[in-house]
Phi, psi and omega in degrees: 000133175293143177242124176256124175265118183246103180276144184069025185286353176262003176273189186298293183291320181301316182292323175296321178294317181300314179298319180292318183293324178294333178278322189265346182232171175253016182285155169276131183251117177251115180271132173243122182211138178285340184060055170286191182305331185266352178267136187213113180293343174301330181290346179246011185302323185288345179248004187297336179265000180291126183295345179264008180250137174221157182224136174230125175273116182199157177265125183292346176274357179271103187304311184295321179296314182296314182293327175295319178297317179295319178297319183288317190258345176046062186294145173263341178221137171239125175243114188261097172266340190300122182191147161281128194230359185259120185303318180306313182292332178289338175285320180285320186219079184298329189298325180296328180287320176295316183295309183283310190284327180261300182296319180299316178297319177302315181295322177294319178293319178296318178296323177294317179299317179296317179299315183290333179294339181254003184264159175279175186300317182295322179293320179296319180293329183277341185291144175221133173246109181252117181260120182269114184241198190225154175289347183293343177297339183274355177090219186238134179274160169280197185290346179228171177091174181210153176291142170220177189299335181265002178297131179299146177285131176214062183294142184244356178233164176298322177303304184293327177294321179291325176290321177298318178300317179296319177304316182293323176298317180299315178299317181297320180290331173293309186286321185273318187249355178075024176284114184295113191228155176221146176233134172244134177245108188256161174273183184298128179268155171211161180144189182296151174072018177276135182298139190287006173281340182282158194305306187295308178295328177301314181292319180298313185287322176295320177296321178298321184266005178072027180263162175298154179253097187281130180234129180292140173058228180263003180076010184273002179293134186251136179229154172262122187258130185240118178292138190300327178295323175296318179298315180298321178293323178296321178295317178299316178296323178295318177297321182285315193240349184294145180270128181307134180092356184263158174246142179229126175275131184242115181239175180253195182267004190286131166283164179310125176218131180283161176302321180297314180293326177296314179298321177297325175298314180299315179301315181295316180295331181264002180057047178249176183261141176291350177298341182281350178292135181226115178279131182236168181304134181294151177277154181297142174065030185284111180299140187277317186213136171238146169205147187235130173264109183259025185295327177295315178296324178295315183289314188270332184251343187078023181280134173212118178298146185241353189248110180281154187297314185299314182293314189272345168293318177296318178295324178293316176303313181299321181297315181294323178294322182278345185239053181299322180300322182296308186282336176293325180289325183279345179277074186279184177299324178299317180295317181298322178295315178300314183297317180298319182295318187269330185242352172070023178218000000 
């Protein structure tokens, strides 16, 4: 049986991918997660009894732990979701982003290289290391255009710089050591099980609790929104059809929409008042606009997003309303401290 090692599998995108992979493949899925504030085993509760699911609590930057996991499980596929991912937190504490996103990726690549050095030719050819990255590595767009795989890297935050560094490490291990690798650079994800510090769940939960809806600057920052199920399907297609050494940009169906207009959509869908919007001081280095051209993924992988923003934003709102126990538990003291620092309430 093939074994897929899914790092960060108890997080938002990772847990959605694990549930999908157990349905669509016959592989054994071993989740590796440090269980930081954003990792939550509740998100994997529905698959916890599946005989093809396993869980290891470990830090991917811990060399001995990672190499022990590789020796025990002999993975044929590694999907690396594990990352510190919130730009705000990278301003407060850059070192965690360097440790997890750069050092952690390095340790996974080194363990993969060591594993492959002892494998036969067929095992080496079958192995895949898929690194899940972000469109933020490309920096900020002007009023037109879209990111594509050949866009120069221009990261503007510690988060995006650390992800860019990891992308480059993955490429180097492919070219120098022959570790069969793939990189996906995705746009902003949304959907069930997303930690409430991110924009969409933050707005949904604040509206639910009657709190102000804080928006950075003038709210004119533009993002491309990708429903998490589309992203997970793109990753599966990349594993199936992606060419080793290639990068694929993964985007959604969203036309340009500002953060302010997105929040107004949420307000309207929840039948709330726009009076709750509160503009706050912009964060440093805030990228103005992202957009993603996914034509390469469409041509080479057969990828096409299927979930439009209006329909699945409503479904996402409904999920949070119906799963109050989930989000109340994740809003820990750490979250409250973070919220007070950035939003002052």
